[in-house]
TORBAMAR-648408 format. One record per residue (C-alpha): x, y, z; residue in one letter. Coordinates in pm, whole numbers, plus 50000, padded with zeros to 5 digits. Example, Ala and Ser with C-alpha at 12.3 -4.5 7.8 and 13.67 -1.06 7.14 Angstrom:
2
((51230; 49550; 50780); 'A'),
((51367; 49894; 50714); 'S'),
END
This chain:
317
((17216; 85436; 55247); 'M'),
((16925; 85213; 55340); 'I'),
((17130; 84957; 55529); 'M'),
((17343; 85231; 55680); 'M'),
((17038; 85394; 55833); 'K'),
((16877; 85072; 55956); 'I'),
((17202; 84922; 56081); 'S'),
((17296; 85241; 56263); 'A'),
((16962; 85248; 56442); 'I'),
((16978; 84881; 56536); 'L'),
((17336; 84913; 56657); 'A'),
((17234; 85203; 56876); 'Y'),
((16955; 84993; 57027); 'C'),
((17199; 84724; 57136); 'L'),
((17401; 84980; 57331); 'L'),
((17109; 85092; 57543); 'L'),
((17098; 84989; 57907); 'P'),
((16779; 84859; 58062); 'S'),
((16580; 85119; 58256); 'F'),
((16256; 85100; 58441); 'G'),
((15995; 85278; 58233); 'F'),
((15623; 85344; 58262); 'C'),
((15439; 85289; 57935); 'I'),
((15072; 85282; 57856); 'A'),
((14922; 84937; 57825); 'K'),
((14682; 84871; 57541); 'D'),
((14344; 84767; 57674); 'T'),
((14212; 84629; 57345); 'T'),
((14219; 84259; 57263); 'T'),
((14476; 84138; 57012); 'K'),
((14307; 84039; 56686); 'S'),
((14615; 83856; 56555); 'N'),
((14581; 83995; 56200); 'P'),
((14776; 83835; 55918); 'E'),
((15117; 83992; 55852); 'I'),
((15207; 83989; 55482); 'V'),
((15530; 84074; 55304); 'M'),
((15456; 84360; 55065); 'F'),
((15796; 84385; 54899); 'A'),
((15955; 84174; 54782); 'P'),
((15633; 83979; 54750); 'G'),
((15315; 84150; 54639); 'L'),
((15531; 84392; 54439); 'V'),
((15725; 84184; 54183); 'P'),
((16082; 84234; 54070); 'G'),
((16215; 84426; 54369); 'T'),
((16547; 84369; 54538); 'S'),
((16570; 84243; 54897); 'N'),
((16656; 84595; 55016); 'R'),
((16340; 84805; 55016); 'V'),
((16175; 85046; 55257); 'M'),
((15916; 85316; 55325); 'A'),
((15625; 85292; 55078); 'P'),
((15427; 85608; 55002); 'A'),
((15085; 85558; 54843); 'F'),
((14898; 85804; 54625); 'A'),
((14553; 85893; 54766); 'P'),
((14377; 85645; 54534); 'D'),
((14605; 85363; 54651); 'G'),
((14701; 85270; 54294); 'K'),
((15052; 85415; 54288); 'T'),
((15330; 85350; 54538); 'V'),
((15675; 85503; 54567); 'Y'),
((15941; 85346; 54791); 'F'),
((16315; 85330; 54845); 'G'),
((16518; 85050; 54691); 'Q'),
((16884; 84947; 54675); 'V'),
((17001; 84730; 54387); 'E'),
((17347; 84574; 54408); 'G'),
((17614; 84826; 54497); 'S'),
((17413; 85124; 54368); 'S'),
((17297; 85391; 54615); 'P'),
((16935; 85393; 54725); 'I'),
((16684; 85568; 54503); 'N'),
((16308; 85600; 54486); 'I'),
((16112; 85368; 54260); 'V'),
((15747; 85359; 54159); 'V'),
((15499; 85075; 54100); 'S'),
((15141; 85089; 53972); 'Y'),
((14839; 84877; 54057); 'L'),
((14700; 84745; 53729); 'K'),
((14447; 84463; 53690); 'N'),
((14465; 84399; 54066); 'S'),
((14842; 84342; 54056); 'A'),
((15142; 84564; 54116); 'W'),
((15380; 84631; 53830); 'T'),
((15756; 84585; 53844); 'K'),
((15895; 84909; 53987); 'P'),
((16095; 85157; 53784); 'V'),
((16308; 85446; 53904); 'T'),
((16111; 85765; 53965); 'A'),
((16205; 86040; 53720); 'R'),
((16310; 86277; 53997); 'F'),
((16536; 86019; 54164); 'S'),
((16796; 85907; 53912); 'K'),
((17112; 86097; 54002); 'N'),
((17141; 86101; 54382); 'Y'),
((17071; 85885; 54687); 'P'),
((16703; 85948; 54769); 'D'),
((16480; 85773; 55019); 'L'),
((16171; 85792; 55241); 'E'),
((15909; 85945; 55011); 'P'),
((15591; 86079; 55171); 'A'),
((15280; 86202; 54988); 'F'),
((15076; 86488; 55110); 'D'),
((14726; 86344; 55177); 'P'),
((14585; 86526; 54873); 'H'),
((14845; 86384; 54633); 'G'),
((14964; 86724; 54511); 'K'),
((15325; 86686; 54618); 'Y'),
((15575; 86443; 54764); 'L'),
((15852; 86510; 55015); 'I'),
((16156; 86285; 55045); 'F'),
((16496; 86269; 55213); 'A'),
((16818; 86291; 55017); 'S'),
((17192; 86338; 55058); 'S'),
((17204; 86526; 54727); 'R'),
((17413; 86847; 54724); 'P'),
((17248; 87167; 54836); 'T'),
((17400; 87347; 54535); 'T'),
((17510; 87207; 54196); 'P'),
((17880; 87250; 54279); 'V'),
((17870; 87081; 54620); 'D'),
((17926; 86716; 54710); 'S'),
((17684; 86478; 54879); 'L'),
((17618; 86607; 55228); 'I'),
((17757; 86448; 55542); 'N'),
((17542; 86345; 55835); 'G'),
((17612; 86346; 56208); 'N'),
((17414; 86136; 56453); 'W'),
((17461; 85874; 56726); 'N'),
((17803; 86026; 56797); 'G'),
((17939; 85956; 56451); 'K'),
((17991; 86144; 56127); 'E'),
((17839; 85974; 55824); 'W'),
((18043; 86076; 55521); 'H'),
((17826; 86164; 55218); 'R'),
((17527; 86000; 55391); 'K'),
((17352; 86297; 55545); 'G'),
((16994; 86397; 55483); 'G'),
((16784; 86699; 55393); 'N'),
((16418; 86710; 55291); 'L'),
((16321; 86791; 54932); 'W'),
((15987; 86843; 54759); 'K'),
((15848; 86761; 54415); 'V'),
((15506; 86886; 54301); 'S'),
((15277; 86705; 54061); 'Y'),
((15100; 86857; 53761); 'S'),
((14956; 86733; 53434); 'G'),
((15310; 86731; 53298); 'K'),
((15440; 86509; 53574); 'G'),
((15673; 86583; 53864); 'W'),
((15856; 86911; 53903); 'S'),
((16227; 86938; 53971); 'K'),
((16315; 86872; 54336); 'P'),
((16324; 87180; 54559); 'V'),
((16503; 87178; 54892); 'R'),
((16281; 87271; 55187); 'L'),
((16373; 87590; 55375); 'P'),
((16636; 87616; 55648); 'E'),
((16371; 87614; 55921); 'V'),
((16320; 87246; 55828); 'I'),
((16671; 87160; 55709); 'N'),
((16842; 87307; 56015); 'K'),
((17133; 87068; 55972); 'N'),
((17234; 86776; 55751); 'S'),
((17075; 86502; 55962); 'S'),
((16708; 86543; 55867); 'V'),
((16506; 86244; 55745); 'F'),
((16167; 86068; 55745); 'S'),
((15900; 86321; 55644); 'P'),
((15528; 86274; 55713); 'A'),
((15267; 86525; 55594); 'V'),
((14947; 86609; 55783); 'A'),
((14624; 86713; 55615); 'G'),
((14685; 87085; 55669); 'D'),
((15037; 87060; 55525); 'G'),
((15212; 87055; 55861); 'S'),
((15527; 86847; 55849); 'L'),
((15661; 86581; 56084); 'Y'),
((16019; 86459; 56047); 'F'),
((16315; 86331; 56244); 'M'),
((16631; 86526; 56315); 'R'),
((16950; 86465; 56511); 'A'),
((17112; 86771; 56668); 'D'),
((17481; 86806; 56757); 'S'),
((17557; 86445; 56668); 'G'),
((17299; 86309; 56911); 'G'),
((17008; 86070; 56868); 'V'),
((16713; 86133; 56642); 'F'),
((16394; 86289; 56769); 'H'),
((16064; 86368; 56598); 'I'),
((15963; 86727; 56524); 'Y'),
((15650; 86895; 56392); 'R'),
((15644; 87215; 56188); 'S'),
((15308; 87388; 56156); 'Q'),
((15231; 87497; 55801); 'Y'),
((15071; 87842; 55817); 'K'),
((15009; 88104; 55548); 'N'),
((15224; 87912; 55303); 'G'),
((15523; 87891; 55538); 'Q'),
((15671; 87629; 55768); 'Y'),
((15693; 87750; 56126); 'Q'),
((15969; 87673; 56376); 'T'),
((15963; 87297; 56443); 'P'),
((15864; 87174; 56788); 'V'),
((15985; 86844; 56933); 'R'),
((15710; 86591; 56992); 'A'),
((15604; 86560; 57355); 'S'),
((15646; 86181; 57359); 'F'),
((16018; 86198; 57272); 'C'),
((16264; 86101; 57545); 'L'),
((16617; 86239; 57574); 'D'),
((16786; 85906; 57646); 'K'),
((16626; 85719; 57354); 'Y'),
((16599; 85787; 56985); 'G'),
((16257; 85836; 56825); 'D'),
((16225; 85819; 56450); 'F'),
((16023; 85756; 56133); 'D'),
((15684; 85918; 56209); 'P'),
((15369; 85822; 56019); 'A'),
((15073; 86047; 56097); 'V'),
((14701; 86038; 56020); 'A'),
((14588; 86334; 55805); 'P'),
((14378; 86471; 56094); 'D'),
((14664; 86400; 56338); 'E'),
((14440; 86180; 56549); 'S'),
((14722; 85925; 56584); 'F'),
((15087; 85884; 56498); 'L'),
((15311; 85577; 56469); 'I'),
((15686; 85592; 56524); 'F'),
((15986; 85373; 56601); 'S'),
((16199; 85371; 56915); 'S'),
((16430; 85143; 57114); 'P'),
((16268; 85261; 57440); 'R'),
((16131; 85002; 57682); 'P'),
((15961; 84763; 57652); 'P'),
((16163; 84710; 57331); 'A'),
((16430; 84450; 57400); 'Q'),
((16744; 84487; 57189); 'K'),
((16531; 84589; 56894); 'S'),
((16346; 84884; 56753); 'T'),
((15976; 84860; 56824); 'D'),
((15686; 85042; 56664); 'L'),
((15473; 85259; 56893); 'F'),
((15143; 85440; 56848); 'I'),
((15022; 85755; 57024); 'V'),
((14672; 85900; 57010); 'F'),
((14566; 86263; 57021); 'R'),
((14389; 86357; 57343); 'T'),
((14246; 86690; 57468); 'P'),
((14575; 86746; 57654); 'T'),
((14815; 86635; 57380); 'G'),
((14962; 86300; 57278); 'W'),
((14882; 85990; 57481); 'S'),
((15147; 85764; 57628); 'D'),
((15300; 85538; 57361); 'P'),
((15163; 85186; 57308); 'I'),
((15404; 84920; 57182); 'D'),
((15257; 84753; 56873); 'L'),
((15456; 84436; 56935); 'R'),
((15244; 84394; 57248); 'Q'),
((14919; 84535; 57107); 'A'),
((14914; 84349; 56774); 'I'),
((15182; 84083; 56730); 'S'),
((15541; 84011; 56829); 'D'),
((15615; 84019; 56455); 'K'),
((15519; 84385; 56426); 'V'),
((15841; 84577; 56491); 'F'),
((16104; 84771; 56300); 'G'),
((16133; 85109; 56131); 'V'),
((15989; 85320; 55849); 'E'),
((15621; 85311; 55947); 'A'),
((15384; 85410; 55666); 'R'),
((15004; 85415; 55637); 'L'),
((14768; 85317; 55358); 'S'),
((14543; 85599; 55230); 'P'),
((14243; 85454; 55419); 'D'),
((14460; 85426; 55734); 'L'),
((14361; 85063; 55786); 'K'),
((14700; 84914; 55695); 'T'),
((15037; 84975; 55852); 'L'),
((15352; 84916; 55647); 'Y'),
((15686; 84876; 55822); 'F'),
((16039; 84760; 55750); 'T'),
((16264; 84511; 55926); 'N'),
((16528; 84252; 55844); 'Q'),
((16321; 83937; 55900); 'M'),
((16262; 83730; 55587); 'N'),
((15959; 83511; 55516); 'K'),
((16120; 83222; 55703); 'E'),
((16154; 83435; 56014); 'G'),
((16533; 83457; 55980); 'V'),
((16709; 83788; 56035); 'K'),
((16916; 83887; 55730); 'V'),
((17132; 84183; 55827); 'T'),
((17215; 84270; 55465); 'T'),
((16847; 84295; 55366); 'D'),
((16534; 84487; 55457); 'S'),
((16175; 84395; 55379); 'Y'),
((15845; 84580; 55374); 'I'),
((15565; 84413; 55572); 'W'),
((15198; 84504; 55605); 'Q'),
((14941; 84444; 55878); 'V'),
((14580; 84546; 55937); 'D'),
((14553; 84796; 56224); 'I'),
((14186; 84887; 56183); 'S'),
((14085; 84693; 56496); 'G'),
((14337; 84876; 56709); 'L'),
((14232; 85215; 56569); 'L'),
((13862; 85144; 56620); 'K'),
((13930; 85037; 56977); 'G'),
((14075; 85380; 57043); 'H'),
((13814; 85575; 56849); 'G'),
((14060; 85677; 56578); 'A'),
((13879; 85501; 56291); 'L'),
((13508; 85496; 56223); 'K'),
END
C-alpha cells in the first residue's frame, strides 16, 4: 500500500509535460535548517518503509504508517520516554486491515485515518481508481477512532459526504473539526478538498482554490487555525519529482503556493506532509536515504524546522 501510493504519484509526475507556470516566490531568506531523518532514525526498530507521523497534542505519542516485509501497511505507535522514542508497536485499531495516514484532531480526542478495509463485514478490501488506473483492493476511505479512558474505540467509517468514492486518502483536521483530505474523481488525479464541520455534521466538501486541473495535489497538512497549509504536487517548478508547497491564508483566500524546495532546501520534497503540535517542525516522506541515494523500494520520514519561514509570513508568533 505505502509503496503503491508513493510509486503511483511519482510515476504520474514523470509523465507530466513542462508548462510555463506563474508561482509565488518566497521573499524570506533561506535559513538552511538541519534536515534530520525521523524514522528510521530517531524512532528505533522501524522498517525502511514508513510514512505520515501523527503526534498527540503533548508531542509524546506518535502514530505512523509502516510496512514490514510482505505484510500490508498498518498503523504503529511509539512513545517518548526518558527523551527517547520507544520501538513502535501496532496500534490496537489497526491489526486486521491495511491502514495508513493517521491524523489527530488538534485536541487529541480522536484520530482519522485512511484504509482499504471493507465497508461492511462481508465485503472485500475496496478497490481504488485514480491516475487512469484501477487499484485492486488498494482503495481508500476515511475512518475515525475516538479516545477515552478505556483507550481507542472501534473504527467508524466517515459518512458518504466524505467517502464519496473509494479513492479518498490523507486526512488533516482543523481546530474546529473541519476536515481536509484528498480525493480522485472518475479515475482522475487527486485534488484536495475541505469539508466544514458544522453542528456535528460534515458539510459538502469544496475543492481547494489552489488546486489545478492538470496537476495532482495531495497530502494536506493544515494549521489548527487554518492560517497555512502544506501539500504535495508535481506542478512547476517541481522537476520530475513531487515537491512540497505551502499556502498562507489571506483576506481573499489562499495565497499562491510557495515551493519549499526553493524556500528552505533542495532536500525538502516528497509527500505525506505532517506538522508537529507546536507547528515548528515539518515532517515529510521521500525515498532518499541518509546517503542521499534514492531507494525506490523504501520510504523515509524526514523532519525540518520551518519556524523561520512561518515567522517570515506572520503565521507563527
